N, C-alpha and C positions, 0 to 999 in steps of 0.2 A: 476484615469478616470471615469467620469460620467457614473451611468448605462444606458446601452442601446449602450453607444459608442466601436465602433469595432476595435482590434488592432491585427494586423497578426502575425501568430505563428512564433514562433522562431524554428528552427530545432535542432533538440537534437541527438547525435550521440554517440556511443560508438565502438571504434574500430579507427584503423589508418583514417587518413583523408589527402586530399592533400594542396597543397595550394591555391585554389579556394575555399575550404570550409570555411562557414561560421560558422559551427556548433560549440554549445557548448556541451562539456564532458556532459554524463547523469549525473556522479556523483555529478558533481557542480552542474549544475539544481536543483539537490534531495537536495543538500546540502543545497544549499540560500534558494529553497523555505521553508524547514523544520526551518531554521534561523530565517525569518521572519515572520512564523504565529503569531497570535494573539489570533483568535478564536475558529478557527477548521480545523480541519487536516481529511480526509480520503483517506485511502491507501488500495486499491485492488491488491492482486499479487496472481500469481499462484503459484510461488517456492518464498521463503524467506531462504534465504542459508548464514551463514556468515556472518551477513548484520548489526551486535551491530553497525559498524563506520559508516555506513551510516546513521543510526539513530541516533547519536549521537548529532548531532546539531538539532533538536527537544528536547533531553531531556538536552541541556545545555539552550536552549530557556525557556524551563520549570522552572529551577531552576532558571533563572535569573529574569521571571514574579514574583514568588513567593518572591524572594530576596525582590523586590520592593513592596510587598503586592500586586499585582496584581494576577490573576486568572489564573493559564494556561490553555492555548487553550484545547478543547475538541478532542479528537482523538479515531477513528476508523479505526479498522485494518479489513478487510473481506478477511479470508481465505479460499483455496479450498482443500479439501479432497479427492479428486479422487487417487492422490499418495499414500495415507498412507496403509499398507497391512493390511487387516481386519483377525483377531484372530476368531477360532470357536466362536460363541456364541458375537462376538462383533453388539452393536447398535449404531445408528448414531452418538449418543454424546459419545461412546468411540473413535471413529474415530478423531472427534470435537477433542477431551480432546488430544491427541496423537500429530496432530495437530500444536495445543494452545502450547503444551510443548515445539513441536521442537521450534517454533519461541519464545518464553521466552529464552531458552535456548540459542539461536542462533544471537537473533536480539536484544532482552531487558532485561538488565541487571534490576535486582530491584531499584526503584528510586521514586520521588514523584509524578513522571506521569505516570498513569496507564491507559493505550488504552482498549477502550473496544474492545474486540476482536468479533469477529462474523463468523462463517462457513457458506458458500453456501449448504443447506439442499440437494440438489440434486445429490452435489459430495459425500456423503455420500452412495448412493444406491451403493448395488452391484448386478451385475448378478450372478445365481447357479455358473457360472464358476469362480464370486470371481474379474470379470473385472467390472471397472465402467462404465457406460455409460455416464456419466454426469461429465463435471467439470466448474470452474470457471476460466475461460483465461483470463479474463480482467486485464490489469497492468495500473494501475494510481492511480494519487495523487488529490487530489483538497483540495487547503489551500483556507480558508477564504471564501468560496462561489466566491472567484474573479479568482484566477488560476487554471489553470490543467494542468499537464504533464499527457498526453496520449502515451502509444508506445511499442515496442514489449519486452523491458527488465524485466527481471526478478529481484528482489530483493535479490542478488547473486551478489557474487566475479564475473565469468563471465559477468555477465550482466551491471557492471558499469566501468569494466577496458576493456583492449583491447586483450581479450582473444576471443571475441565475435563481429559479427559486427550485432549494435542495432540499429535503428531508431527513434525515437518519434516528437512529438510537445509539444510545450509549448505554452498553448493558453492563452489569458486572455480578450477573447471576452465574454462577460458578456450574450446574449443569450445562444451560449455555452455551458458556467460553468454552468447555472441554467437547461437547457436542460439534460446537465450531470445527476448534482444532481439527478432531476426528473426521469431518468432511473433506479437510484441505488433507488428511493423510490416506484420505480413501482413494484420493485421485494424484498419490504421489507418483506412478507411473507413467502420471502424462505433463508431468514437471520436472523441463532438463535445464540442467545446469546450464549459464554461459559465463563468460570470463570475468572474474572479481573484478568489481570498480577498481580502476588503476594499474589494471595489465593493459596495456597498449602496443 
């Protein structure tokens, strides 16, 4: 599809649907996006929980490209830290490190593809009562600057099977996808790198 050409969004759904629905299941849309990635993948999520299976197509894609002598797509994952329990003396880096360790443990085993992990800095702030006044609640995937999945589903078992009702849209409209990338670029000063996957 040529740059600037529009495409209607596709309905994406987690949970039971009726005969009149033309929605595609969230997990299959994500798997197809990951399996077809060529250059870049951006993933932003509020919750990552036992999603190793969901990310497996992306890891297999990287292994397949490497076997052909081609470069892996660059992968950037943006994490929220607002639900990480702060301990006395913790700084933002400590909370981010625990969020990253949880992502690695539950979502990303060691392998040739090492995503760049970032955290949303305001989500590490804590009030005197230990509460997090800010969170990064966005949930989206952007692949190759061409397709974007935006919706309510977390990267979790509940978010991709029939235990939660979740709705999203798969969008291939070039101006929209570029606008979404630009929005993330606008908050780049609030996104901080954590140690790469595999650096333990």
